[in-house]
N, C-alpha and C positions, 0 to 999 in steps of 0.2 A: 205324213213331214216325214213321219220314223223311216220308212222307208227311202224314204228322197235321201233324205243322211243318208245313208249308208249302204245303200247305190253308189253314196255322192262319195260318200270315205275311201269305199273299196276300190273303185277303179281310176279314183284321183287317183291316188296312191299307186298302184301297180302299174300307170307313165310314167309317174318319177320312178320310177323305180325300173323303169325302161322293164318291166317284166311283161311274160304272155301274156294276153287276154283272153278269157275262155272262149271255144265254139256252143255254147251256147251257156243266157243264164233265168237260171230258174227264179222267177220270183213265187214269193208262200200269198197267192194271196190271187184273191179277183181279177179284175178291172178298175176298178182303183187303185189297188194294192202297183197292177203292172201299168197304170196312166204315173203312176210318181215313179216307176223305173224308170219306163222311157223319158220324162221331162229330166230327169237327175242325168243319164244318160244324153238327154240329147245336148245339156246347159257344158260338156265337158264337149262338145262334137264327138264322140262315140257310134257309131251304127254299129252293133252287135243281136247277132238271131237272138231274139229276148220271149218268154214266152209266160202266163203266170197260172195253177193250179188251186182256185177257191177250194176250202177245203169242203165245206157240207157236203154238197152235191161232184168233188171231183171233175170241176171241168177247169179243163185246162182252157187260156184264155190268149188267143195268137193276134200282136196288132193288125189292125185294120181287119178284123177280122170283127159283125156282129152278134155276133153270134156267138159263144163258145164252145172248141171240140168235145162230143163226149164221147166216151169209149166205157165196152162191158167193166165191167169191176177185176172181170177174171184178163182182158185183156197185161200181155208181159206189160207192154210200154207203159200202162197205166203204173202197174203196177211197180216197176222202178223207178219212175219220175214217185211215187208217193213214198218210198223206200230212201228216195234222194232228200227229199221232205221231210223225214221222216225223225233221217241221218242229224237231219242243220237242228231239226225242234234238239236232239238229242245235245245238241252238242254246247249249243244254244244255250238252255238252260243250266246244264255242268257250267257252266262259265260263269252264268249269273251269279250261282248261288257259289260258286267258290268268290265272290267278290263277294255277294254282301258277308258268308261267313268272314272273309279279311276285315272287310269294313269293321263288323263289330266286332270283330279284337280288336284296334285298332287306335275305338273308341276314346280310350285312357280314359273311360268312364265304368271301369274296371279298377282303375284305379284306386279308387274314394272306399272309403272305411266303407263297408256295408251293402255295397255295388256288387255285388256279382255277372256271367254272363246273362246269368236267367231275367233278371232286372233293367243293365244293358240293355239288352233285346226290347222290354217294353220300354221303356227310357224313350228308342230308336223309334221305334214304331208309334208312340205313340206322337211322339216331338218329332217326327226328320232324321233330326242332326245332332249333334252335341252343340250347335249355332238354334236352333233353335231351343233346343233344355235349356239354354245359357236364356230363354229367349222366354220362354214361359213364363206363368203366374205360379207363384209358389204354391196357394192351392189346388190348379194342377200337377203341381208334380207331387207335394204330398194325398194326392188323389193313385196316380198309378203307382207309387212307393212306399208310402207309409211316411205318419211326418217325420225318422228320424235320421228315416236313408233322404229326405227331401231338405236335411237341415244342414249331413251330412255332400249331399249335392251343393246345392249353392255355400257352402266356407270352401267347397273344390274350385268353384266355379268362378267364385267372387258374389254373389250374388248378396246387395244389400239386404233390398228391403225381402228374397227368400229365407232370412235368420233367422228372422221369426216365426216363420215359421214349428 
């Protein structure tokens, strides 16, 4: 689903902005990921050359071929495709870390007395979001950050039952 959603968003946006479409779509994954991307492109009524690169065996999956293309690990074409894939991974991981860092800084939890970046991270890691912290059992919050900090969190978030922790 993630692959289909990513492909749908990307190419729907290119279409709506009237931008040029790529000469080749390289999908990170094997047959299943390739099929998901093809389905998304079909829904958008786009016909683009597309292949998938399965990481473990470095197999190149091509639509309408029952078996993948296997190139020598020393083949310059395979090395180019791997570099493109690795750069996409690097870009995605960097973007994810930036968003996660921004989300951590913007939680508002660090405004609570006794909650710095480390405790805010611990709370978000354990409960997923400020909403998750708000809905958490007071004893779980205390287990994560200690009783006195849990009381401060409860006061800040307006949790009636958590104040007794």
